[in-house]
Backbone bond lengths (Angstrom), bond angles and torsions (degrees), N, CA, C in turn:
res aa  C-N    CA-C-N  psi(-1)  N-CA   C-N-CA  omega(-1)  CA-C   N-CA-C  phi
1 X - - - 1.476 - - 1.522 110.25 -
2 X 1.320 117.32 138.21 1.452 121.93 177.66 1.534 110.48 -73.79
3 X 1.335 117.24 152.15 1.471 119.58 174.71 1.515 110.13 -60.23
4 X 1.325 115.70 161.35 1.462 120.38 177.25 1.519 109.29 -59.15
5 X 1.313 115.40 127.70 1.457 120.87 -174.07 1.519 110.73 -80.07
6 X 1.354 117.04 151.06 1.467 120.43 176.93 1.524 110.98 -56.15
7 X 1.320 115.19 138.00 1.453 119.53 179.75 1.511 113.33 87.76
8 X 1.320 116.70 -7.51 1.471 120.15 177.89 1.525 108.39 -118.75
9 X 1.300 115.65 143.58 1.451 121.00 -179.22 1.515 111.10 -114.18
10 X 1.351 117.26 176.86 1.463 120.74 179.58 1.525 113.23 -55.01
11 X 1.344 116.36 -29.48 1.461 119.18 -178.37 1.524 112.84 -66.88
12 X 1.352 117.04 -15.01 1.463 120.77 -179.31 1.523 112.94 -88.11
13 X 1.339 116.48 1.30 1.452 120.63 -178.04 1.525 109.69 -122.53
14 X 1.313 115.78 155.25 1.464 120.32 177.40 1.519 109.45 -75.73
15 X 1.331 116.37 162.88 1.460 120.11 179.12 1.526 110.98 -60.74
16 X 1.326 117.37 -38.67 1.463 119.83 -179.48 1.525 111.17 -64.83
17 X 1.338 117.19 -40.52 1.454 121.08 177.99 1.530 110.77 -63.72
18 X 1.345 115.96 -41.79 1.456 119.84 179.72 1.526 111.64 -66.67
19 X 1.325 116.74 -38.14 1.464 119.55 179.19 1.523 110.59 -61.16
20 X 1.331 116.51 -41.38 1.464 120.18 178.57 1.523 109.88 -64.48
21 X 1.340 116.15 -45.51 1.463 120.11 179.75 1.528 110.84 -62.24
22 X 1.330 116.77 -40.09 1.465 120.92 179.79 1.522 111.12 -63.14
23 X 1.329 116.60 -41.15 1.460 119.69 179.77 1.529 110.68 -65.36
24 X 1.345 116.35 -37.72 1.461 119.97 177.35 1.529 110.31 -63.25
25 X 1.347 116.46 -43.76 1.462 120.83 179.50 1.530 111.03 -63.81
26 X 1.321 116.44 -38.39 1.466 120.03 178.55 1.522 110.71 -64.74
27 X 1.333 116.15 -42.40 1.462 119.74 179.06 1.522 111.06 -62.34
28 X 1.333 116.87 -40.85 1.460 120.75 178.88 1.524 110.97 -64.78
29 X 1.339 116.49 -44.23 1.461 119.93 -179.80 1.525 111.28 -67.47
30 X 1.335 116.24 -34.25 1.461 120.00 178.81 1.521 110.65 -70.66
31 X 1.337 116.39 -43.01 1.459 120.53 -175.80 1.527 112.34 -71.62
32 X 1.328 116.60 -41.90 1.460 120.12 -172.59 1.525 113.84 -100.03
33 X 1.338 116.72 -18.35 1.469 119.42 -177.28 1.518 113.55 -120.01
34 X 1.330 116.38 -8.06 1.460 119.42 -178.27 1.509 113.65 73.06
35 X 1.331 116.31 20.11 1.467 120.43 -178.11 1.523 110.80 -72.28
36 X 1.326 115.26 148.11 1.452 121.84 174.40 1.519 108.46 -126.95
37 X 1.307 116.59 140.28 1.459 120.98 -174.24 1.522 109.73 -121.44
38 X 1.339 115.00 133.32 1.449 121.57 179.42 1.528 109.66 -135.94
39 X 1.305 116.38 140.77 1.457 121.27 168.80 1.504 116.17 65.72
40 X 1.341 119.01 28.25 1.460 119.97 178.77 1.522 112.49 -88.51
41 X 1.336 116.99 1.97 1.460 120.05 -176.71 1.520 112.57 -63.34
42 X 1.314 116.89 -26.10 1.467 120.41 -177.61 1.525 112.42 -78.95
43 X 1.325 117.40 -12.55 1.453 120.19 -180.00 1.524 110.60 -82.08
44 X 1.316 116.02 144.57 1.459 119.13 173.45 1.525 107.77 -69.92
45 X 1.340 118.59 152.76 1.468 120.61 -179.84 1.523 112.85 -55.45
46 X 1.344 117.17 -37.12 1.470 120.22 -178.75 1.520 111.19 -68.34
47 X 1.340 117.12 -44.51 1.467 121.16 179.66 1.523 110.18 -65.42
48 X 1.330 116.46 -42.31 1.457 119.98 179.25 1.527 110.54 -63.26
49 X 1.336 117.30 -37.17 1.451 120.99 178.99 1.521 111.43 -62.55
50 X 1.347 116.75 -42.89 1.460 120.73 177.96 1.523 110.58 -65.16
51 X 1.309 115.76 -39.33 1.471 121.39 179.63 1.526 110.39 -63.10
52 X 1.341 117.16 -44.41 1.453 121.12 179.64 1.526 111.40 -65.71
53 X 1.318 116.73 -35.75 1.458 119.73 177.47 1.526 110.69 -64.61
54 X 1.339 116.37 -38.29 1.468 120.04 177.86 1.523 110.70 -63.94
55 X 1.329 116.77 -41.29 1.471 120.31 179.14 1.519 110.29 -63.39
56 X 1.342 116.27 -46.17 1.460 120.33 -179.56 1.533 111.30 -61.98
57 X 1.340 115.89 -40.76 1.469 120.03 179.51 1.518 110.84 -64.96
58 X 1.332 116.09 -40.68 1.465 119.68 178.39 1.525 110.65 -62.96
59 X 1.334 116.62 -46.43 1.460 120.06 -179.17 1.526 111.30 -60.66
60 X 1.337 116.53 -40.85 1.457 120.04 -179.82 1.524 111.15 -65.16
61 X 1.347 116.43 -43.50 1.462 119.04 178.34 1.520 111.10 -67.44
62 X 1.330 116.12 -36.64 1.462 120.25 -178.81 1.529 110.97 -62.32
63 X 1.344 116.04 -37.52 1.467 120.14 178.89 1.522 111.72 -62.14
64 X 1.310 116.03 -33.22 1.469 120.90 -174.39 1.524 113.33 -112.05
65 X 1.314 115.65 15.13 1.458 118.48 -174.16 1.519 112.16 -70.52
66 X 1.299 114.96 152.17 1.448 122.29 171.99 1.522 108.21 -113.48
67 X 1.305 115.77 154.06 1.460 120.59 178.70 1.528 108.34 -102.37
68 X 1.308 114.55 123.96 1.457 120.08 -179.42 1.523 108.73 -130.66
69 X 1.308 115.86 162.33 1.460 119.35 175.91 1.528 109.18 -69.11
70 X 1.316 114.77 146.25 1.458 119.33 179.88 1.523 110.78 -57.48
71 X 1.322 117.69 -38.58 1.460 120.88 -179.11 1.529 110.79 -60.37
72 X 1.338 117.07 -32.86 1.464 120.38 177.41 1.522 110.99 -73.96
73 X 1.316 116.22 -37.06 1.466 119.22 177.84 1.523 110.69 -63.53
74 X 1.332 116.29 -31.87 1.470 120.83 -179.65 1.532 112.45 -85.52
75 X 1.337 117.00 3.51 1.459 119.33 178.33 1.511 113.97 90.68
76 X 1.343 116.11 19.45 1.472 122.62 -178.53 1.531 111.82 48.90
77 X 1.338 117.07 62.01 1.469 120.53 178.81 1.526 111.17 -69.71
78 X 1.301 116.34 157.36 1.467 121.61 -178.12 1.526 108.80 -108.26
79 X 1.331 116.00 101.07 1.458 121.39 177.12 1.520 109.08 -111.21
80 X 1.321 118.58 133.10 1.471 121.50 -178.00 1.525 111.12 -69.56
81 X 1.326 117.74 153.45 1.473 121.34 176.23 1.527 110.59 -59.44
82 X 1.308 115.93 149.97 1.459 120.72 -175.20 1.527 111.71 -62.58
83 X 1.335 118.00 -32.17 1.467 119.54 -176.94 1.523 112.84 -75.71
84 X 1.333 117.40 -2.85 1.458 120.79 175.35 1.524 112.27 -98.30
85 X 1.338 116.42 1.89 1.458 120.89 -174.85 1.519 111.22 -113.57
86 X 1.334 115.73 147.00 1.466 120.76 171.33 1.524 108.18 -78.52
87 X 1.331 117.38 169.00 1.455 121.33 178.83 1.528 111.22 -57.11
88 X 1.324 116.27 -41.71 1.466 120.39 -179.94 1.523 110.54 -66.34
89 X 1.324 116.55 -41.95 1.461 120.16 179.41 1.530 111.61 -65.77
90 X 1.322 116.47 -36.72 1.459 120.25 177.72 1.527 110.22 -58.70
91 X 1.332 115.69 -44.32 1.469 119.62 179.44 1.510 112.24 -59.38
92 X 1.322 116.70 -43.98 1.469 121.10 -179.91 1.533 111.03 -67.00
93 X 1.326 116.23 -44.09 1.456 120.28 -178.61 1.534 111.27 -67.85
94 X 1.323 116.93 -35.54 1.468 120.09 177.68 1.524 109.85 -63.33
95 X 1.321 116.82 -43.70 1.463 120.49 178.12 1.526 110.41 -63.52
96 X 1.316 115.36 -37.36 1.471 120.26 -179.96 1.531 111.36 -65.58
97 X 1.315 116.90 -44.29 1.458 118.85 -178.57 1.526 110.99 -72.96
98 X 1.309 117.90 -33.88 1.469 120.25 174.67 1.528 110.66 -61.09
99 X 1.324 116.10 -44.47 1.471 120.73 179.77 1.516 110.80 -62.59
100 X 1.348 116.55 -43.59 1.457 120.37 178.62 1.524 110.62 -60.30
101 X 1.321 116.86 -44.44 1.463 120.30 179.40 1.524 110.85 -62.48
102 X 1.333 117.16 -44.02 1.465 121.04 -179.90 1.524 111.34 -62.14
103 X 1.340 116.78 -34.95 1.464 120.70 177.37 1.523 111.44 -62.27
104 X 1.340 115.88 -24.43 1.467 121.18 177.94 1.530 111.18 -106.34
105 X 1.336 116.53 17.21 1.471 122.59 178.20 1.530 112.31 58.87
106 X 1.326 115.98 39.52 1.463 122.14 176.45 1.526 107.57 -117.86
107 X 1.341 116.72 131.26 1.467 120.23 -174.44 1.525 110.22 -136.02
108 X 1.316 114.91 148.66 1.463 122.07 177.05 1.515 109.10 -123.32
109 X 1.335 116.16 127.04 1.463 122.14 173.60 1.522 109.01 -102.56
110 X 1.319 115.81 138.40 1.465 121.74 176.26 1.524 107.33 -122.45
111 X 1.325 117.08 118.65 1.462 121.82 -173.96 1.522 113.19 -92.71
112 X 1.315 116.78 -20.05 1.461 120.84 -179.08 1.522 109.79 -109.58
113 X 1.306 114.89 176.65 1.465 120.66 -176.29 1.522 109.92 -91.90
114 X 1.323 116.61 95.33 1.459 120.54 176.89 1.526 108.54 -115.14
115 X 1.297 116.78 160.31 1.461 121.29 -178.36 1.523 110.44 -76.45
116 X 1.332 114.43 160.69 1.468 119.69 175.61 1.524 109.99 -61.19
117 X 1.329 116.95 -36.54 1.463 121.03 -179.90 1.533 111.07 -64.00
118 X 1.341 116.68 -40.63 1.465 119.82 179.56 1.526 110.83 -68.56
119 X 1.323 116.67 -40.20 1.467 118.81 178.61 1.527 110.57 -64.23
120 X 1.322 116.73 -43.32 1.460 121.01 178.74 1.536 110.18 -63.33
121 X 1.337 116.63 -45.00 1.462 120.68 178.55 1.517 110.64 -59.37
122 X 1.332 116.33 -45.68 1.465 120.52 -178.38 1.526 111.05 -60.52
123 X 1.323 116.98 -45.80 1.469 120.39 -178.25 1.523 110.91 -63.29
124 X 1.322 116.17 -50.53 1.468 119.78 -171.93 1.528 113.30 -78.89
125 X 1.338 117.62 -24.79 1.463 119.43 -177.78 1.529 113.05 -101.31
126 X 1.326 117.21 -32.15 1.463 119.68 -175.34 1.527 112.75 -111.38
127 X 1.328 116.16 -54.40 1.463 119.15 -174.46 1.524 111.63 -64.38
128 X 1.313 116.97 -37.20 1.465 120.55 178.33 1.536 111.58 -57.25
129 X 1.320 117.56 -28.42 1.463 121.52 -176.49 1.527 112.94 -88.19
130 X 1.343 117.20 -5.60 1.458 120.43 -179.89 1.521 111.19 -70.15
131 X 1.351 116.26 139.16 1.459 121.42 174.94 1.534 108.84 -81.05
132 X 1.321 115.95 131.84 1.468 121.24 -178.26 1.524 109.61 -131.58
133 X 1.342 115.65 160.50 1.460 120.64 174.09 1.520 109.24 -68.62
134 X 1.303 116.51 132.11 1.466 120.26 177.56 1.530 109.38 -87.72
135 X 1.342 114.63 63.25 1.460 121.27 179.63 1.526 108.07 -104.97
136 X 1.312 115.67 129.36 1.465 120.16 -177.20 1.520 108.72 -129.54
137 X 1.317 114.71 89.08 1.462 122.26 178.66 1.516 107.83 -127.24
138 X 1.306 117.05 137.73 1.459 121.03 -179.98 1.528 109.68 -57.37
139 X 1.300 116.04 128.08 1.459 121.39 179.17 1.514 114.48 91.31
140 X 1.340 117.62 -14.69 1.463 120.69 179.22 1.518 109.85 -79.18
141 X 1.333 116.51 125.98 1.459 121.24 -176.72 1.523 110.63 -118.44
142 X 1.305 115.44 147.08 1.453 121.78 171.89 1.524 107.56 -114.61
143 X 1.322 115.75 121.42 1.466 120.87 -173.40 1.528 110.01 -120.06
144 X 1.315 115.19 139.82 1.456 122.57 178.73 1.529 108.64 -126.61
145 X 1.320 115.52 155.61 1.459 121.93 176.68 1.527 107.86 -124.36
146 X 1.303 116.62 125.69 1.472 122.01 -177.30 1.527 111.09 -54.81
147 X 1.332 116.57 -42.71 1.458 120.47 -174.23 1.529 112.84 -69.75
148 X 1.338 118.14 -14.87 1.461 118.97 174.20 1.528 110.80 -72.72
149 X 1.322 116.72 -22.02 1.459 121.79 176.72 1.531 111.06 -94.85
150 X 1.326 115.74 -33.39 1.463 121.83 -179.66 1.532 108.20 -130.76
151 X 1.341 116.62 81.78 1.459 120.58 -176.14 1.521 112.20 -57.64
152 X 1.330 115.33 144.77 1.464 122.63 176.50 1.526 107.18 -111.40
153 X 1.318 116.81 114.98 1.468 121.35 -173.81 1.521 112.12 -57.39
154 X 1.324 117.29 -46.49 1.461 119.78 -177.25 1.524 111.36 -64.62
155 X 1.326 116.01 -40.20 1.459 119.57 178.80 1.526 110.67 -65.26
156 X 1.347 116.75 -41.30 1.467 120.81 179.47 1.521 110.83 -63.39
157 X 1.326 117.23 -44.07 1.460 120.71 -178.74 1.523 110.74 -66.97
158 X 1.320 116.40 -42.16 1.470 119.75 177.42 1.529 110.34 -59.59
159 X 1.331 116.26 -42.08 1.461 120.52 178.73 1.525 110.74 -65.34
160 X 1.333 117.21 -40.45 1.469 121.07 178.54 1.519 111.52 -63.54
161 X 1.331 116.68 -40.26 1.456 120.38 178.20 1.526 110.11 -61.61
162 X 1.325 116.95 -44.45 1.468 121.03 179.78 1.525 110.93 -60.62
163 X 1.338 116.91 -44.39 1.456 120.43 -179.72 1.532 111.27 -67.28
164 X 1.328 116.66 -41.04 1.456 120.19 179.58 1.531 111.05 -61.13
165 X 1.318 117.60 -46.69 1.454 121.08 -179.27 1.524 111.36 -67.44
166 X 1.334 116.81 -38.67 1.463 119.76 178.21 1.527 110.32 -59.60
167 X 1.332 116.86 -45.09 1.457 120.43 -179.37 1.528 111.18 -68.56
168 X 1.321 117.02 -38.69 1.461 120.77 -179.27 1.523 111.69 -62.60
169 X 1.324 116.72 -41.41 1.462 120.31 -175.71 1.532 113.31 -93.21
170 X 1.316 117.97 4.24 1.466 121.68 178.78 1.523 108.54 -119.36
171 X 1.306 117.61 111.69 1.463 121.43 -175.00 1.523 113.23 -57.95
172 X 1.313 117.39 -30.16 1.459 120.94 -174.90 1.523 113.68 -82.34
173 X 1.331 117.96 -3.63 1.469 119.74 -173.60 1.530 112.68 -127.46
174 X 1.326 117.45 31.91 1.455 120.51 -174.77 1.529 114.32 -100.15
175 X 1.313 117.70 -3.42 1.465 120.53 -171.61 1.527 113.36 -61.44
176 X 1.325 116.69 -31.41 1.465 119.38 -173.97 1.528 112.39 -116.91
177 X 1.314 116.44 26.20 1.466 119.15 -176.11 1.532 111.21 -65.94
178 X 1.331 117.70 -23.11 1.472 119.86 179.53 1.524 112.10 -64.79
179 X 1.343 116.96 -21.36 1.461 120.33 -179.10 1.525 112.15 -66.61
180 X 1.327 117.79 -16.62 1.463 120.63 178.62 1.530 111.83 -77.70
181 X 1.343 116.95 -16.06 1.459 120.89 -175.89 1.526 111.00 -95.63
182 X 1.340 115.32 152.68 1.452 120.56 172.36 1.529 108.35 -75.99
183 X 1.320 116.56 169.57 1.463 119.94 -177.92 1.522 111.94 -63.99
184 X 1.341 116.52 -32.64 1.464 121.39 178.90 1.520 108.40 -119.32
185 X 1.322 115.14 113.74 1.466 121.65 -177.73 1.522 108.81 -106.32
186 X 1.336 115.80 139.23 1.463 121.32 -178.09 1.523 109.72 -95.17
187 X 1.312 116.72 127.19 1.461 120.86 176.43 1.528 109.99 -83.92
188 X 1.324 115.87 169.50 1.474 120.58 177.83 1.530 110.75 -60.22
189 X 1.334 115.98 -30.43 1.469 120.54 -179.63 1.528 111.99 -80.52
190 X 1.332 116.97 -0.79 1.458 120.06 178.22 1.514 114.52 86.28
191 X 1.337 117.70 10.87 1.453 121.45 178.84 1.530 109.73 -93.55
192 X 1.333 117.03 159.46 1.446 121.74 178.54 1.523 110.48 -101.99
193 X 1.321 115.99 135.48 1.458 121.85 174.52 1.528 107.95 -131.96
194 X 1.324 116.45 161.51 1.455 120.86 178.77 1.525 111.43 -76.81
195 X 1.324 116.28 164.78 1.466 120.37 -177.65 1.520 112.26 -65.98
196 X 1.328 117.45 -32.97 1.468 119.40 178.94 1.526 110.43 -66.90
197 X 1.315 116.55 -38.95 1.466 120.21 178.11 1.521 110.54 -67.87
198 X 1.327 117.08 -39.31 1.464 120.55 177.79 1.520 110.54 -61.57
199 X 1.337 116.62 -44.92 1.461 120.70 178.68 1.527 110.56 -63.56
200 X 1.321 116.32 -41.03 1.472 120.89 179.95 1.523 111.10 -60.01
201 X 1.328 117.05 -41.06 1.467 120.40 -177.02 1.531 111.61 -68.99
202 X 1.328 116.53 -44.44 1.459 117.44 -177.00 1.530 110.99 -73.07
203 X 1.331 117.22 -31.66 1.462 119.68 177.15 1.528 110.97 -72.66
204 X 1.310 117.10 -33.18 1.465 120.85 176.25 1.521 110.23 -61.75
205 X 1.338 115.83 -40.02 1.460 120.17 176.73 1.530 110.51 -64.37
206 X 1.324 117.08 -46.64 1.466 120.90 -178.41 1.521 111.12 -63.87
207 X 1.342 116.67 -41.13 1.459 120.80 -175.59 1.515 113.61 -80.69
208 X 1.320 116.28 -1.42 1.474 119.01 174.79 1.524 111.25 -75.81
209 X 1.322 116.82 -9.58 1.463 122.34 177.04 1.525 110.17 -106.52
210 X 1.322 115.74 147.80 1.464 120.30 174.87 1.517 110.67 -69.84
211 X 1.313 114.78 -32.80 1.455 120.85 179.55 1.525 107.67 -138.19
212 X 1.304 115.91 128.85 1.460 121.23 -174.60 1.522 107.07 -136.17
213 X 1.321 117.86 116.16 1.462 119.14 -173.31 1.519 111.79 -144.07
214 X 1.304 113.81 155.36 1.462 121.99 175.34 1.518 107.95 -88.99
215 X 1.307 116.99 123.37 1.467 120.95 -175.67 1.523 112.88 -90.46
216 X 1.316 117.12 -17.73 1.458 120.64 -177.54 1.516 109.29 -155.18
217 X 1.317 115.92 139.91 1.459 119.85 177.78 1.533 110.06 -62.49
218 X 1.338 118.58 147.65 1.471 120.50 179.07 1.530 111.34 -56.39
219 X 1.314 115.77 145.53 1.459 120.00 178.26 1.531 109.56 -140.64
220 X 1.341 114.87 170.77 1.471 121.48 -177.12 1.532 111.46 53.24
221 X 1.333 115.92 46.58 1.461 120.63 -179.31 1.527 110.40 -74.91
222 X 1.326 116.56 127.81 1.461 122.99 176.52 1.526 108.82 -126.44
223 X 1.315 116.29 125.14 1.464 121.17 -178.30 1.523 109.11 -124.36
224 X 1.327 116.72 125.88 1.458 122.67 176.65 1.522 108.14 -114.91
225 X 1.310 116.63 121.49 1.467 121.34 -176.12 1.520 109.99 -112.31
226 X 1.315 115.75 131.51 1.468 122.25 172.59 1.521 106.47 -106.72
227 X 1.332 116.84 95.84 1.456 121.16 -175.60 1.528 111.67 -64.41
228 X 1.336 116.94 -32.49 1.466 119.73 -180.00 1.528 111.54 -65.06
229 X 1.315 115.38 -43.03 1.465 120.71 -178.20 1.527 112.25 -88.83
230 X 1.349 116.33 -8.67 1.471 120.85 -177.67 1.525 111.31 58.40
231 X 1.337 114.78 40.70 1.462 121.32 178.74 1.522 108.87 -130.25
232 X 1.330 115.56 164.95 1.460 120.25 179.90 1.524 109.34 -155.67
233 X 1.329 114.20 156.76 1.462 120.81 174.39 1.520 108.19 -127.54
234 X 1.305 115.88 132.70 1.466 120.79 -178.88 1.523 109.46 -128.06
235 X 1.317 115.61 127.47 1.466 122.33 175.99 1.520 108.44 -121.05
236 X 1.326 115.85 145.02 1.459 119.81 177.92 1.521 109.26 -159.32
237 X 1.312 115.49 158.61 1.461 121.54 176.61 1.530 108.32 -89.04
238 X 1.324 115.14 144.43 1.457 119.61 -179.62 1.522 109.69 -147.36
239 X 1.314 115.76 150.37 1.457 122.02 177.28 1.516 108.35 -135.57
240 X 1.342 116.06 125.74 1.457 119.94 178.65 1.523 108.92 -149.28
241 X 1.329 115.99 171.66 1.459 120.15 -177.23 1.512 110.76 -144.88
242 X 1.323 115.18 153.83 1.459 121.82 175.31 1.513 109.06 -128.93
243 X 1.311 116.12 136.99 1.457 120.51 -178.22 1.525 109.73 -118.83
244 X 1.321 116.21 130.24 1.449 122.78 177.91 1.519 107.79 -130.83
245 X 1.345 115.24 117.03 1.469 121.28 -174.80 1.526 108.95 56.34
246 X 1.327 117.55 -122.13 1.464 120.41 -178.57 1.521 112.93 -97.60
247 X 1.291 116.66 6.33 1.452 119.82 -177.67 1.526 110.81 -109.06
248 X 1.321 115.31 141.85 1.453 121.30 178.62 1.522 108.93 -124.41
249 X 1.303 115.71 135.83 1.459 120.51 178.98 1.518 108.76 -118.41
250 X 1.318 116.17 128.06 1.459 121.81 -177.90 1.527 110.25 -102.40
251 X 1.319 115.35 141.41 1.462 122.16 179.00 1.522 108.17 -126.74
252 X 1.319 116.02 130.37 1.463 120.19 178.25 1.517 109.19 -150.60
253 X 1.318 116.18 136.71 1.453 119.92 179.53 1.511 111.47 160.45
254 X 1.337 115.91 -155.88 1.460 121.76 -175.93 1.524 111.08 -98.83
255 X 1.307 115.31 129.85 1.465 121.36 172.23 1.521 108.20 -95.99
256 X 1.318 116.25 144.94 1.465 121.30 -177.47 1.525 108.51 -130.60
257 X 1.318 117.33 126.90 1.463 121.29 -178.97 1.521 110.83 -133.99
258 X 1.336 116.13 146.64 1.460 123.01 172.93 1.525 108.52 -115.41
259 X 1.318 117.39 142.67 1.452 122.47 -175.50 1.523 110.67 -132.15
260 X 1.321 116.09 153.27 1.461 121.27 171.97 1.525 108.24 -141.29
261 X 1.324 115.13 150.47 1.457 119.93 -179.93 1.526 108.78 -89.78
262 X 1.347 116.69 129.26 1.458 119.52 -178.92 1.530 111.10 -84.17
263 X 1.335 115.85 -177.81 1.465 120.19 -175.10 1.528 112.78 -66.35
264 X 1.333 116.76 -19.10 1.466 120.72 178.16 1.525 112.18 -90.63
265 X 1.346 116.30 -3.79 1.454 119.99 178.58 1.513 114.34 93.83
266 X 1.349 117.52 4.26 1.463 120.80 -179.80 1.529 110.23 -91.45
267 X 1.336 115.31 144.15 1.452 120.21 178.03 1.528 109.74 -84.97
268 X 1.341 116.24 127.51 1.460 122.31 -179.93 1.535 109.54 -122.74
269 X 1.313 116.17 148.14 1.458 121.36 -176.55 1.530 110.82 -81.83
270 X 1.331 115.56 127.67 1.467 121.32 178.78 1.521 111.89 -98.92
271 X 1.313 116.01 -22.36 1.464 120.26 -176.26 1.527 108.03 -157.39
272 X 1.336 117.01 143.27 1.458 120.28 178.18 1.523 109.52 -149.99
273 X 1.312 114.33 137.51 1.465 120.30 170.49 1.522 107.28 -138.95
274 X 1.311 114.54 135.80 1.463 122.63 177.99 1.510 108.73 -119.58
275 X 1.313 118.73 157.68 1.454 119.72 174.09 1.536 109.72 -54.86
276 X 1.313 117.52 120.35 1.464 120.89 -179.31 1.508 114.57 91.03
277 X 1.334 118.23 -7.80 1.466 120.45 -178.61 1.508 110.77 -144.64
278 X 1.339 115.56 135.13 1.465 122.70 171.75 1.521 108.19 -140.98
279 X 1.313 116.25 142.51 1.464 119.46 177.61 1.530 110.07 -67.44
């Protein structure tokens, strides 16, 4: 089958013709781009055809893309420095710059509680200077997260705790649980062990049950960060259970963890105790 001809759209072809064309496009993208396709059976041939065209257009632009400053992509707008604006003006200007960014499919997410003035300052002083792909395709978005530029220790540790517990209580996601630990982990007895040994001990405890699950999301989370020492302590309440044969054992209480920031800036666990388990 010939490719869709100029001036004709998917609506001018039968579903069978489009299915053949779609398979050809998939083979080309797989052979030349290494693309893999899953679960497209639910799409109509016409919708899938438009989707494949978007992928091909993106790949073509990506091959020839140039990197430009975000401020240039937005048309080099002129926004006044934050210290020249009143609180009310900051609010208006922040909305204005957000709208301009959205018009160019550029978005910023802020996960922590920062002021409008800080968000405006960050966009106009830092984000504007970031180099971005000069790709302009309908539906293509460029997204940024404030905390990737200005990490928040408490947010990072809270996220690490969530990931650690998810992997611990999910049998299919335990292969890399040692990555949550620092190279030197402190046991309850005050001795040092390696991260692989720490992971081995806590997984041995979990795998001693036929069924091991978290019964309630952690609550009453308290995190104390010592920025000078690059260390932190996090305590939280947790409830979980382990089942062996016909018996079930419930665990509930306070978990206590110690953390340190490694040379790459990531928070790693130095010590952990859970209700019913201590290293």
